[in-house]
TIMI-2910 file (N, C-alpha, C, CB; in pm, 1 decimal, decimal comma, always signed):
<rs>
+----------+----------+----------+----------+----------+----------+----------+----------+----------+----------+----------+----------+------+
!      n_x !      n_y !      n_z !     ca_x !     ca_y !     ca_z !      c_x !      c_y !      c_z !     cb_x !     cb_y !     cb_z ! resn !
+----------+----------+----------+----------+----------+----------+----------+----------+----------+----------+----------+----------+------+
!   -962,6 !   +892,7 !  -2673,3 !   -932,5 !   +743,3 !  -2657,8 !   -788,5 !   +702,0 !  -2604,9 !   -950,9 !   +677,0 !  -2795,6 !  Met !
!   -700,1 !   +802,7 !  -2632,8 !   -563,8 !   +781,6 !  -2612,8 !   -539,5 !   +817,4 !  -2467,2 !   -477,4 !   +863,2 !  -2711,6 !  Ala !
!   -625,8 !   +902,4 !  -2400,5 !   -618,7 !   +915,1 !  -2259,7 !   -661,1 !   +804,4 !  -2183,3 !   -688,3 !  +1020,1 !  -2219,5 !  Lys !
!   -749,8 !   +721,4 !  -2238,8 !   -791,5 !   +596,3 !  -2161,8 !   -681,4 !   +489,6 !  -2176,6 !   -933,3 !   +537,1 !  -2216,2 !  Lys !
!   -604,3 !   +477,9 !  -2293,7 !   -516,6 !   +379,6 !  -2298,8 !   -395,8 !   +428,7 !  -2214,7 !   -485,4 !   +343,7 !  -2441,5 !  Gly !
!   -359,9 !   +551,1 !  -2203,0 !   -244,9 !   +588,7 !  -2107,0 !   -298,3 !   +555,3 !  -1970,6 !   -199,3 !   +749,4 !  -2115,6 !  Leu !
!   -426,6 !   +594,5 !  -1916,4 !   -467,1 !   +548,0 !  -1774,3 !   -460,2 !   +397,6 !  -1759,5 !   -614,3 !   +593,6 !  -1739,1 !  Leu !
!   -499,0 !   +337,0 !  -1852,2 !   -487,6 !   +184,9 !  -1829,4 !   -339,4 !   +145,2 !  -1821,9 !   -559,8 !   +100,7 !  -1949,3 !  Glu !
!   -248,6 !   +194,0 !  -1886,2 !   -105,2 !   +154,9 !  -1864,3 !    -49,6 !   +203,4 !  -1746,3 !    -20,6 !   +198,0 !  -1968,9 !  Val !
!    -80,7 !   +316,6 !  -1712,9 !    -44,0 !   +359,6 !  -1567,8 !    -82,8 !   +281,4 !  -1464,3 !    -94,3 !   +481,1 !  -1534,5 !  Val !
!   -223,5 !   +247,2 !  -1472,8 !   -279,0 !   +158,6 !  -1348,9 !   -230,5 !    +26,9 !  -1355,1 !   -435,0 !   +146,5 !  -1342,8 !  Leu !
!   -186,5 !    -38,7 !  -1477,7 !   -131,2 !   -147,1 !  -1471,8 !     +2,4 !   -149,6 !  -1420,4 !   -139,6 !   -195,2 !  -1579,8 !  Trp !
!    +83,4 !    -29,2 !  -1454,7 !   +229,6 !    -29,4 !  -1381,9 !   +203,7 !    -28,3 !  -1236,0 !   +327,2 !   +105,2 !  -1420,2 !  Ile !
!   +132,4 !    +59,5 !  -1196,7 !    +95,2 !    +59,1 !  -1044,1 !    +63,2 !    -57,0 !   -985,3 !    -11,7 !   +137,3 !  -1014,4 !  Val !
!    -26,2 !   -139,8 !  -1040,9 !    -39,5 !   -275,7 !   -986,3 !    +69,0 !   -356,0 !   -967,4 !   -116,2 !   -345,5 !  -1057,8 !  Gly !
!   +153,4 !   -368,5 !  -1085,8 !   +257,6 !   -442,1 !  -1093,3 !   +368,1 !   -400,7 !   -954,0 !   +315,0 !   -416,8 !  -1245,5 !  Val !
!   +389,0 !   -263,3 !   -962,3 !   +470,6 !   -211,2 !   -852,2 !   +411,2 !   -260,5 !   -713,4 !   +475,2 !    -50,7 !   -859,4 !  Ile !
!   +290,4 !   -252,3 !   -689,8 !   +211,9 !   -286,8 !   -540,1 !   +249,8 !   -425,3 !   -530,0 !    +28,0 !   -269,3 !   -531,6 !  Val !
!   +208,8 !   -494,8 !   -636,9 !   +222,0 !   -645,9 !   -616,7 !   +348,9 !   -698,4 !   -576,3 !   +190,3 !   -715,3 !   -734,6 !  Ser !
!   +465,2 !   -641,1 !   -636,6 !   +601,7 !   -677,8 !   -615,7 !   +650,8 !   -626,9 !   -470,0 !   +690,1 !   -616,2 !   -733,5 !  Leu !
!   +597,3 !   -500,0 !   -431,0 !   +611,4 !   -428,8 !   -298,7 !   +557,9 !   -535,0 !   -190,0 !   +521,2 !   -280,7 !   -295,7 !  Ala !
!   +445,4 !   -581,8 !   -220,2 !   +372,9 !   -666,8 !   -123,8 !   +433,1 !   -808,2 !   -122,9 !   +220,3 !   -672,7 !   -159,0 !  Val !
!   +471,2 !   -850,7 !   -221,2 !   +551,6 !   -988,4 !   -242,5 !   +676,3 !   -993,4 !   -158,6 !   +597,8 !  -1009,2 !   -397,7 !  Gly !
!   +772,9 !   -898,3 !   -200,3 !   +886,0 !   -887,3 !   -128,6 !   +878,5 !   -840,2 !    +22,5 !   +964,2 !   -803,8 !   -201,2 !  Phe !
!   +776,9 !   -770,5 !    +64,1 !   +741,5 !   -763,4 !   +196,7 !   +719,8 !   -873,2 !   +274,7 !   +645,2 !   -699,3 !   +206,3 !  Gly !
!   +651,8 !   -969,1 !   +211,4 !   +610,5 !  -1083,4 !   +266,2 !   +742,7 !  -1181,7 !   +265,9 !   +484,0 !  -1137,3 !   +185,9 !  Met !
!   +811,1 !  -1174,9 !   +172,3 !   +942,8 !  -1269,6 !   +195,1 !  +1041,1 !  -1216,3 !   +272,7 !  +1014,4 !  -1305,8 !    +70,9 !  Ile !
!  +1067,7 !  -1083,7 !   +300,2 !  +1141,6 !  -1047,3 !   +388,8 !  +1105,2 !  -1039,8 !   +520,2 !  +1179,2 !   -955,4 !   +357,3 !  Ser !
!   +993,7 !  -1051,3 !   +546,7 !   +919,9 !  -1060,7 !   +682,1 !   +859,5 !   -926,3 !   +726,3 !  +1019,1 !  -1110,0 !   +796,1 !  Gly !
!   +872,4 !   -815,2 !   +663,9 !   +833,3 !   -706,7 !   +697,7 !   +666,2 !   -703,9 !   +692,0 !   +905,6 !   -612,4 !   +615,0 !  Thr !
!   +596,8 !   -775,7 !   +625,6 !   +456,1 !   -798,3 !   +629,9 !   +421,2 !   -940,4 !   +678,0 !   +397,8 !   -772,8 !   +494,4 !  Leu !
!   +377,6 !   -959,6 !   +796,3 !   +320,6 !  -1085,9 !   +847,6 !   +181,3 !  -1088,3 !   +876,8 !   +384,4 !  -1124,5 !   +962,7 !  Thr !
!   +155,3 !  -1233,6 !   +877,0 !     +0,3 !  -1242,3 !   +928,1 !    +23,4 !  -1333,5 !  +1048,9 !   -121,2 !  -1313,9 !   +808,3 !  Val !
!    -71,1 !  -1298,4 !  +1134,0 !    -48,2 !  -1364,8 !  +1289,7 !   -106,2 !  -1507,2 !  +1246,6 !   -149,8 !  -1278,7 !  +1442,9 !  Pro !
!    -15,0 !  -1590,8 !  +1341,5 !    -50,3 !  -1743,1 !  +1363,0 !    -21,3 !  -1804,4 !  +1227,1 !   -214,5 !  -1772,1 !  +1410,3 !  Phe !
!    +33,3 !  -1771,4 !  +1116,0 !    +62,1 !  -1834,5 !   +992,5 !   +201,6 !  -1764,3 !   +950,0 !    -63,0 !  -1815,0 !   +882,2 !  Val !
!   +299,2 !  -1730,0 !  +1049,1 !   +431,6 !  -1668,8 !   +981,0 !   +499,4 !  -1762,0 !   +889,8 !   +539,7 !  -1627,2 !  +1087,8 !  Gln !
!   +511,4 !  -1887,6 !   +923,6 !   +566,6 !  -1965,6 !   +826,7 !   +530,5 !  -1971,3 !   +677,6 !   +553,0 !  -2075,2 !   +870,6 !  Ser !
!   +413,4 !  -1960,8 !   +661,0 !   +349,3 !  -1962,3 !   +519,9 !   +364,5 !  -1846,0 !   +446,0 !   +208,3 !  -1985,9 !   +523,1 !  Val !
!   +378,4 !  -1727,3 !   +529,4 !   +406,2 !  -1592,2 !   +433,8 !   +518,6 !  -1589,2 !   +329,4 !   +441,6 !  -1471,3 !   +524,0 !  Val !
!   +619,2 !  -1612,5 !   +383,0 !   +736,3 !  -1624,2 !   +273,8 !   +682,8 !  -1698,5 !   +133,4 !   +869,5 !  -1720,6 !   +342,0 !  Pro !
!   +640,5 !  -1800,2 !   +153,7 !   +600,1 !  -1876,4 !    +34,0 !   +487,5 !  -1801,0 !    -29,7 !   +557,0 !  -2024,0 !    +68,1 !  Val !
!   +396,2 !  -1764,1 !    +31,3 !   +292,4 !  -1675,4 !    -21,7 !   +344,8 !  -1561,1 !   -108,4 !   +214,7 !  -1618,1 !    +91,3 !  Ala !
!   +440,7 !  -1499,1 !    -57,9 !   +508,3 !  -1378,4 !   -109,4 !   +582,4 !  -1418,8 !   -221,2 !   +597,3 !  -1309,7 !    -10,3 !  Gly !
!   +651,7 !  -1555,0 !   -238,7 !   +705,9 !  -1584,9 !   -349,3 !   +597,5 !  -1627,6 !   -463,6 !   +802,9 !  -1684,8 !   -318,0 !  Trp !
!   +496,7 !  -1674,2 !   -429,7 !   +379,0 !  -1701,2 !   -517,0 !   +341,8 !  -1564,3 !   -578,9 !   +253,0 !  -1767,0 !   -433,5 !  Ile !
!   +320,7 !  -1448,6 !   -493,2 !   +286,9 !  -1327,4 !   -554,8 !   +396,4 !  -1268,2 !   -661,0 !   +262,3 !  -1230,5 !   -443,3 !  Val !
!   +514,5 !  -1288,5 !   -614,5 !   +616,8 !  -1226,2 !   -698,2 !   +640,2 !  -1316,0 !   -839,1 !   +757,0 !  -1214,8 !   -607,6 !  Val !
!   +623,0 !  -1424,3 !   -826,0 !   +627,1 !  -1511,4 !   -937,8 !   +507,9 !  -1491,0 !  -1031,9 !   +632,8 !  -1651,7 !   -890,5 !  Ile !
!   +381,2 !  -1496,6 !   -952,8 !   +275,9 !  -1455,0 !  -1058,1 !   +270,7 !  -1307,1 !  -1106,8 !   +139,9 !  -1484,7 !  -1002,0 !  Gly !
!   +325,5 !  -1244,5 !  -1039,0 !   +354,8 !  -1095,3 !  -1096,1 !   +420,1 !  -1111,7 !  -1232,5 !   +460,3 !  -1003,2 !   -995,1 !  Thr !
!   +551,8 !  -1163,7 !  -1207,9 !   +662,0 !  -1164,0 !  -1311,9 !   +588,5 !  -1231,5 !  -1431,9 !   +805,0 !  -1249,2 !  -1262,7 !  Val !
!   +512,3 !  -1345,5 !  -1431,7 !   +468,1 !  -1417,5 !  -1520,9 !   +334,4 !  -1328,9 !  -1582,4 !   +443,5 !  -1559,8 !  -1459,4 !  Ile !
!   +261,4 !  -1267,9 !  -1505,6 !   +180,9 !  -1181,8 !  -1565,5 !   +224,9 !  -1056,6 !  -1655,5 !   +112,8 !  -1142,9 !  -1470,1 !  Gly !
!   +350,6 !  -1001,1 !  -1593,2 !   +410,5 !   -918,8 !  -1699,0 !   +457,1 !   -961,0 !  -1801,4 !   +494,4 !   -856,3 !  -1666,7 !  Val !
!   +509,4 !  -1083,2 !  -1816,9 !   +572,8 !  -1140,1 !  -1957,2 !   +474,6 !  -1186,6 !  -2033,7 !   +674,5 !  -1255,9 !  -1945,8 !  Ile !
!   +343,6 !  -1223,7 !  -1983,0 !   +227,2 !  -1254,1 !  -2058,2 !   +179,8 !  -1123,1 !  -2115,4 !   +119,1 !  -1324,1 !  -1972,7 !  Ala !
!   +173,7 !  -1014,1 !  -2038,1 !   +128,1 !   -895,1 !  -2109,0 !   +216,3 !   -857,2 !  -2219,4 !   +115,4 !   -782,2 !  -2018,5 !  Ala !
!   +356,9 !   -879,6 !  -2191,7 !   +443,7 !   -796,6 !  -2312,2 !   +425,2 !   -892,2 !  -2430,4 !   +627,3 !   -770,6 !  -2277,3 !  Ile !
!   +408,4 !  -1018,8 !  -2419,9 !   +395,4 !  -1106,9 !  -2515,5 !   +271,9 !  -1080,1 !  -2609,6 !   +391,6 !  -1233,2 !  -2453,5 !  Ile !
!   +155,9 !  -1066,3 !  -2507,9 !    +24,5 !  -1031,6 !  -2584,1 !    +35,7 !   -877,7 !  -2670,2 !   -107,1 !  -1024,3 !  -2460,8 !  Lys !
!   +122,6 !   -787,6 !  -2602,6 !   +129,5 !   -662,3 !  -2678,2 !   +229,8 !   -664,0 !  -2794,2 !   +164,6 !   -550,7 !  -2585,2 !  Ala !
!   +311,7 !   -775,8 !  -2810,9 !   +388,5 !   -778,4 !  -2912,5 !   +314,0 !   -822,7 !  -3031,4 !   +496,9 !   -853,2 !  -2885,0 !  Ile !
!   +228,1 !   -927,9 !  -3011,2 !   +150,8 !   -997,2 !  -3105,8 !    +58,5 !   -916,1 !  -3169,8 !    +86,1 !  -1102,6 !  -3051,1 !  Lys !
+----------+----------+----------+----------+----------+----------+----------+----------+----------+----------+----------+----------+------+
</rs>
């Protein structure tokens, strides 16, 4: 059972790191989408803010 819990934590951390990498890539212009370049930075900020809110919510849930 402990291995399953550890695996879940590792996968969650990897997901957060990937989300932040994609979000910041979109914000900086490294990742683009053809024909909608003006929307990509806004979408990047939405990804980053959503990830941060998710992390804060998970921490609050773990504390309770």
